[in-house]
LOMI-845863 format. One record per atom (N, C-alpha, C): y, x, z. Coordinates in steps of 0.02 Angstrom, whole numbers, plus 32768, in hexadecimal, padded with zeros to 4 digits. Each point is the difference from the previous one (the first is absolute). Layout:
# LOMI-845863
YXZ...
***
This chain:
# LOMI-845863
7FC4802A8000803C7FD68000803E802C8000802E7FF27FD2803C80287FF980367FE9803180228030802180387FF0802B804180037FD8802C7FD0800C80417FFF7FDD80387FFB8032803A80187FEC803D7FF9802980257FC17FEB801E7FDE803080227FC17FF4804B8009800180217FE77FCC80497FFF7FFD80167FB87FFA80267FE9803280187FBB800180437FFA7FDC80057FD17FD2803D7FF67FD9801C7FBA801080377FFE8025801E7FC08013802D7FE87FC77FF77FC17FED80297FE17FCB80327FD28021804080127FFD80357FDB8022802C7FDE7FCC80107FC0800C802D7FDD7FD280117FBB801B80377FE37FEA800C7FB8800B7FCE7FD77FD880027FBE80087FCC7FD57FE480077FEE7FB7803680167FDE800A7FEA7FBB7FE1802D7FCD7FDC803380167FE180307FD07FB48003800C7FE27FC7800B7FB97FFE80107FD4801A7FC680147FF17FC37FD880177FC78001804C7FFB803A801E800E8005804A7FFE7FD9801F803A7FFE7FDE80397FD7801880397FB780037FEC7FEA7FCC7FDB7FBB7FFF7FE87FF480397FCE8032800E7FD67FF980377FD07FF9804380248028800A80347FFD803E80267FBB800980207FE67FCA801C7FBE8004801E7FCB80117FCA80087FE37FC47FD1800F7FCA800580497FEB803D801C7FFF800A80467FEF7FDD802D803380067FEE80407FDF802780357FB57FFD7FF77FE57FC67FF27FB87FF97FF67FE880277FC2802B80017FCD7FEF80267FC37FFF804B8010802F8017802A8000804780157FBE801080227FEA7FD4802C7FC1800C80237FC580067FCF7FFF7FD57FCE7FCA80007FD07FFD80427FD9803A801D7FF18002803C7FD77FFD8041802980157FFE80408009803F80257FD9800780417FEA7FCA801D7FE0800580427FC4802E80007FD67FFB7FCD7FC380287FFE800F804B7FFD803280137FD7801180477FF98028801A803B80327FDA8016802E801880337FE87FF180477FCD7FD580067FE57FEC804280387FE3802B802A7FD87FE080367FDC802180007FB97FE880097FD0802D80067FBA7FEC80427FE5801980237FDC7FD5803F7FE080127FF37FB88015801E7FEC80377FF87FBC801980437FDC7FFD80067FCE7FD3803F7FD97FFE80077FD5803F803A8004801F800D7FDA803D80377FCD7FF37FF17FC1800C80317FC97FF87FFF7FD78040803B7FEE801880037FDD80407FD97FBF7FFE7FFF7FDD7FC67FDE7FC07FFD7FB5800780017FE7803C7FF07FB8800C80007FE88026803E802A802B801C7FE8802F8032801C7FF6804780357FD88007801B7FF480437FD07FD680297FFA801180407FD47FDC802E802B7FD6802F7FEB7FC2800B80257FD3802C8008801F8045803E7FFE801A800E8020804080387FDA80247FF37FE9803D80327FDD8027802080308031804280097FF98024802C802E80437FE1800F80138001803F80417FE68014803680337FF180397FE67FEC803C80297FF27FF380357FCA7FD67FEF7FCF7FF5802E7FC97FF97FD87FC0802580147FCC80017FDA7FC27FC1800E7FD77FF37FD27FD07FC9800A7FD38008803F7FD7803E80107FEE800C803D7FD97FEF803E8029800F7FFF80407FEF8039802B7FB5800A80037FDA7FC980017FB7800480017FE6801E7FBE801D7FEA7FC87FEC801B7FBE800E804B7FFD803B80138019801280477FFF7FCD802980277FEE7FE7803C7FD38025802B7FB980017FE47FE77FC77FE97FBC7FFB7FE87FF480227FBD80307FF97FD27FF580137FBB802D80387FE680417FF8800A802F802F7FE17FF88046801C80008006804380008042801F7FBC80227FFB7FCC7FDC7FEF7FBE801E7FF87FF080117FB8802F7FF17FD27FF6800F7FB9801680467FEF7FE780197FC8800F80447FE9803580027FC980037FCB7FD880327FF97FCC801C7FBA8003803E7FF87FE8801E7FBD7FFE80217FF67FBC7FEC7FCB7FDE801F7FED7FC180287FC0800D804280047FF8802C7FC7800C801A7FE67FBD80027FBE7FFA80117FE07FC180327FC8800C803580007FD780327FCB800580097FDF7FBC80087FBD800180107FDB7FC480467FE2800880037FBF800980417FDE8009800F7FF180497FD1800D802C800A7FF380477FFF80408028802B800280338000803A802D7FCE7FF780387FED7FC1800F7FCE7FF38033801E7FDB803C7FD47FE3802880147FD9803A801A802D803780377FEB8020801C802780367FD18001803C7FFD803880217FD78007803C802D8000803D7FE3800A803B80278001803E8034803780007FF280357FDA803080377FFD803B7FF27FD27FFC7FC77FDC80357FEE7FD17FF5801B7FBA7FCB80277FF87FF1801C7FBE7FCC7FD77FDD7FF8800B7FBF7FC87FE37FDB7FBF801D801B7FCA7FD77FFF7FC0801980187FE8803B7FD8800B7FFF7FBE7FEB80377FD58028803F800F80427FF88009802B803A80117FEB801D80437FF07FD5802F7FEA801880427FBF80277FFA7FD37FE97FD57FC180237FF6800C80467FE1802D80037FD0801280407FE1801B80308035802F7FE880288020802A80327FCE801780357FD57FD280177FCF801180347FCF80357FE67FE97FF77FC27FD080307FE3802180447FF8803D80017FE4802080407FF380128024804080147FDB80348012801F803F7FC48026801D7FC47FE77FF47FC58022801A7FE980387FD280027FF57FBE7FDF802F7FD1802F802E7FDA803F7FEB7FF7803280297FDC7FF0800C7FB77FCD7FE07FE67FED80067FB97FCE7FCA7FEF7FEB7FFF7FC07FCC7FD17FEC80177FB97FF380427FF77FF5801C7FBD7FF380157FFC7FB77FEB7FCC7FDE80187FF37FBC80217FBC7FFE803F7FFD7FEA80257FC17FFC800B7FEF7FB77FEC7FC47FEC80027FEB7FBA80247FBD7FFA80257FF87FC980267FC37FF37FEA7FE27FBE7FF07FBF80017FED7FDC7FC3803F7FF27FD8800080147FC2803B7FF77FD47FFC7FBA7FE180187FCE80237FFD7FBB7FE980467FE97FED800A7FF77FBF80427FEB7FE7800B7FB580077FCA7FDA800880057FB780057FFB7FEB804980378008802480017FF08047800C7FB580097FD37FDD8022800C7FB8800D80427FF5802480217FC97FF080427FF3801C7FFF8000804C7FCB7FE4801D7FFD7FFB80497FF3804380237FF080347FD87FF48042801D803680337FEF80337FEA7FDC803380307FE980238023803A800F7FDB80348024801E80397FD3803480237FBF7FEF80067FD4802F80217FF2803D7FD480017FF57FBE7FF780397FD2803980328007803C7FE6800D8039802C800D7FF2802D803C7FE17FE480337FEF8028803C7FCC80357FEF7FD07FEE7FD67FCE80317FE98023803A7FDC802F7FF07FD3802480357FDC802A802A802F801C7FE080348027802580327FD3803080277FC37FEB800E7FD1802C80237FEE803B7FD47FF87FF37FBF7FF280367FD1803880348000803E7FE77FFE803A802D80048002802580427FED7FDE80357FFF801F80437FD0803B80017FC77FFA7FE17FCF80377FFF801D803D7FDC80267FF37FCA801D80377FDA803880218027802D7FD8801D803C801B80207FF0802480417FCB7FEC80217FEF801E80417FCA80357FFA7FEE80117FC17FCD80347FF47FBE7FF180257FEC7FC27FFE7FC37FEC80227FC57FFD7FCF7FFD80307FD57FC680047FD4800E7FE67FBA7FCD80057FD780047FEE7FBA7FDA7FBF7FF480217FD07FE17FDD7FC27FEF7FF380017FB57FD27FD57FEA7FED7FFD7FBA7FFA7FB87FE880057FF87FBF7FF17FBF7FE27FB57FF380057FEE7FC2800F7FB97FF080077FDE80007FBB7FC980237FFC7FD37FFD7FC67FBC801980187FCC7FED7FDE7FBE801780127FFC804C7FFC801F801D7FCD7FFE80487FF880228023803A803A7FE780168023802080377FD97FFA80417FDD7FC9800A7FD67FFA803B7FC680327FFD7FE280077FC67FCA80317FF7801880478010803C80117FE6801B8043800C800C800C804A801C7FCD8022800E800680487FBE800B80267FCE7FD97FF07FC0800680237FE080447FF37FFC80157FC27FE180417FEF8023803A8024804280007FFE80268037801E7FF88001804C80087FC780207FFF7FFF80497FBA8007801D7FCF7FE57FDE7FBB800A80177FEE804A7FFD801280217FC97FF280477FFA802380288038803E7FEE800F8025802280357FDE7FF680447FE97FC3800D7FDD7FF3803F7FBF802880047FDC80047FC77FC280267FFF800D804A800B8033801B7FE08010804780088014800F804980287FD2801C8018800A80447FC67FFE80327FD17FD37FF57FC77FF8802E7FC6802E7FF0800480227FC67FCA802C7FEC7FC07FDB7FEE80087FC37FE57FC57FD97FED7FFB7FFE7FB47FC47FF77FE97FF57FFA7FB8800380417FDA800D80388023800980407FDE7FC0801B7FE37FC57FE880197FC0801B7FE87FDD7FD07FD1801F7FC87FF27FDC7FCD7FD98004800D7FB6803280257FEA8007800C7FB8801080497FF67FCC802A8006800B80487FFB801280147FB87FE67FDB7FD0800E80107FBB7FFE7FC17FD6801580067FC280007FC87FD17FD480137FC57FDC7FD07FE67FD8800C7FC380297FE97FC48027802E7FE7802D7FF07FC97FDA7FEC7FC17FC180127FFC7FD97FF67FC37FD47FC1800480077FDB80367FDB7FC2800980297FC67FE27FE47FDF7FCE80247FCA7FDE800D7FC4802D7FDA7FFA8035800C7FC98030803B8011802D8005803F801480368013802F8043800A7FDC7FFF801C7FC3803E800C7FDB7FF77FED7FB780357FE37FE37FFD7FF37FB8802A80347FDB80057FF97FBE802380337FD8804A8006801280217FC8800E8047800380138009802B803E7FD87FF3803380078023803F7FED804A7FF87FC9800D7FDC7FE980457FF78036802B7FDE801C7FE77FCA803180287FDB803F800C802980177FCE8025803C800980297FF4803480377FC57FFF801D7FEE803180337FFB80467FE27FDF80067FC77FF980417FDF8045801C7FEE802B7FD47FE3804480167FF08024801A803E7FFC7FDA803780268013803C7FE88042801E7FBE800D7FFC7FE5803E801A8013803B7FD27FF77FF77FC0800E80377FD2804A80117FFE802B7FCE80088048800C7FFF801D800780477FD47FFE803380158007804680387FCF80117FF67FC27FEA80327FCC800A7FE37FCC8031801D7FFC803C7FE77FD3803380297FC0800580367FFC7FD9802C7FC580037FFC7FD97FBE80077FBE80057FFB7FD47FC6803B7FCF8001802780007FCB803A7FD37FFC7FEB7FB97FF080267FD1801C7FF77FB97FEF80447FE57FED80007FC47FE2803E7FE17FE8802280317FD08041800D80078021802B7FD07FEB804980077FE78013803B7FE7804580097FBF800C7FDB7FE07FCA7FE97FC180077FDB800C80277FBF803B7FFA7FE3800E80227FC07FF8804B80068016801D80387FF9804980097FB7801380047FD87FD980247FB9800F80057FDD7FF97FBD80107FCB7FDC7FE27FF47FBE801180397FD0803E801780028014803A7FD57FD7803E80127FF5800B80417FD8803A80157FB87FF97FE97FE67FC380037FBB7FF37FE87FFB800D7FB580327FEA7FDB7FFF800B7FB77FFF804B7FF0802580288026800080497FF57FBB801D800F7FE07FE780357FBC801580117FCF7FEC7FCA80077FC37FE67FD47FE97FCA8009802B7FC1803D80107FF0800D80297FC57FE4804680098008801C803B7FE78043800E7FB480037FFB7FDF7FC980127FB77FFE7FFE7FE57FDE7FC2802D7FF27FD07FEC7FDE7FC27FDC7FBE800D80197FDC80327FE37FBF8014802D7FC97FE47FE07FCB7FE780287FC87FE880237FDD803A80317FD77FF1802B7FE280337FE07FC580237FC5800B801A7FDC7FCB8024801E7FF5804680068036802680187FF98045804A7FED80028028801E7FD680487FEF8000800B7FB77FEE7FD67FE57FD580067FB97FED7FE87FD280387FD1801880297FE27FD680348013801780468037802380058014801D804080097FCB803680207FC87FF0800C7FCC80317FBF7FE5801C7FCE7FF47FD57FBF7FE880167FDE8033802D8002803F7FEB7FDF8035802780208007804580437FFC800280248005803F7FED7FC780307FFD7FC47FE57FEE7FC6802A7FBA8008801D7FD3801D7FDA7FBB800880187FFC80328039802880367FFC80018030803780217FE3803E80317FD37FF6801F7FDE80397FCC7FD580247FDC7FD87FD97FCF7FD3801D7FC9802680257FED803B7FE57FCD802980208019801F804180428000800A801C801F803B8006804B7FFB7FFB801C7FC3800680487FF6804980168000802D7FD37FEE8047800F800080267FCA802780388014801D80297FD28028804A800B7FEF802A7FCF800D804780087FF1801F803A8026802B80257FDE80248039801F804A7FF38001801A7FDF7FCB80487FEF7FFE80077FB87FEB80377FE18017800D7FB97FF280467FF77FE380097FCA7FDB80427FED7FE880277FE1803980407FF37FF680297FE080337FE67FBB80127FDE7FE07FD07FE47FBD800C7FBD800480247FE7803C800C7FC1800880247FC380027FD48009800A7FBE7FC680037FD37FEC80497FF47FBF800F80017FE980457FF68015801A7FBB8019803D7FFE8012801F7FC07FDD80437FF57FE2801B80347FDC803F7FFB7FC47FFE802E7FC680157FE57FC2800180277FE7804780067FD9800C80357FE38042800B7FB97FF7801C7FD780337FF77FBC7FFD801A80017FF9804C7FCE7FDC801B7FF97FFD80487FE98044801A8008800980417FEF803F801F7FB780127FF47FF4803A7FE47FBC80187FF67FE07FEC7FBE80177FC97FE27FDD7FE87FC3800B802F7FC5803C801C7FF9800D802E7FC87FD3803D80047FFA801D803C7FD7803C80087FB87FF27FEF7FE67FC680147FBA7FEE7FF27FF67FF77FB5802E7FDE7FDF7FFB7FF57FB8800780417FDA802C802B8018800A80417FE07FC0802980027FDD7FFF80397FC1802480057FCC7FE67FCE7FFE7FBE7FF77FD17FE27FD1800F80177FB980407FFF7FED801480137FBD7FF1804A7FF38010802B80307FF880487FF77FB7801680067FD77FD980227FBA8012800A7FD67FF87FC180147FD27FD47FD77FF17FC5802C7FFF7FC18018803B7FEB802E80027FC67FDF7FE97FBF7FBE80097FFA7FDE7FEA7FC280027FB57FF97FF37FDB803780037FB77FFD80477FE77FF380318023801D80467FEE7FF48011800A7FB77FE880377FE4800D800D7FB97FDF7FCC7FD47FC47FE980137FDE7FCC7FD980287FBF8001801D7FEF803A80297FC38004803D80067FD3802180398003803B800A7FD67FEE80007FB67FC5801D7FF17FEA80037FBB7FF77FBB7FE27FEA7FD180297FF47FBC7FE780427FDC7FEE8038801D801480417FE27FF08029802C7FD07FDD802F7FDF8023802C7FD1801B7FD87FC58037801A7FE6801C7FE17FC37FCE80077FC77FFD7FCD7FD77FD380017FC68026801E7FC57FE680377FE8801F80207FC67FD47FF77FC3801E7FF37FC97FDB7FF37FC2800B80397FCF7FCA80247FF3800380387FD17FE77FE67FBD802E7FE87FD77FED7FE27FC07FE480337FCF8013804080097FE980347FD17FB5800C80067FE47FF2803B7FB8800D800A7FD57FC37FEF801F7FCA7FEB7FDB7FC37FF07FF67FFB7FB47FC37FF17FED7FF07FF77FB880127FB87FEE803D7FF77FE880187FBD7FF17FE27FE77FBE7FEE7FC07FFD7FE27FE47FC280347FE97FCE803B801D800380347FED7FD0802F803A7FF3
***
């Protein structure tokens, strides 16, 4: 029987983003399906409606009980806002804001705050949406961390980056993936293989996204030309990059002012392991590159029937 480490992920939000809460839980479960066996870590989504235990206490609010039972025992917190800031608690704050503050006061890290970009605000929620926008401005002006626009990709990036940091800090999972089988078609496809080979041969550990992708694509094109390889990787760079993100091999390194990732880098230790694989078997690497060589047509050597 395999032993695994447990990481609790608390999902905090007002009640108007229930569908997104379900999406976040699905993303966490998907992470488990792809990574638990290798990393020996399992993520447990925590939601107050599912995990809070009935408790009668005098002179203590329901929010205080949730904080004690769930928030303070979690390892990561994903907070999500739509058009509502949340119900006021005894402290005068929104319940979600109180959860963010309580978690951060204890952990000083591991908080992701996301805002749903909804342009069609119902009339009855317009005033509360203004408060949500004011809270967003408050986070920026008081330097209380970086918030992001809600998207499945951004949630995946947050989870991959912070789970890896927790694993590194705790020294767990370090022996579960000593090496990668770059030549296994199940573990890696052509997009991923070529991007990894390029990065090792060119000693490039960073990958641009959004407008910074152009610089990386130009560098890949120069590598393809140098190796007489057709423009397969440069044409499919975006797909290859997304696959490495999903695998958790790369994580965001720089963000735009809006909180969107614009530069990615290998996770700690992964580049060194991949580099060893590439350098250990140069013949197999050459065979992979050979399969993407440019096709040249020597018409002089062909006996044409005309």
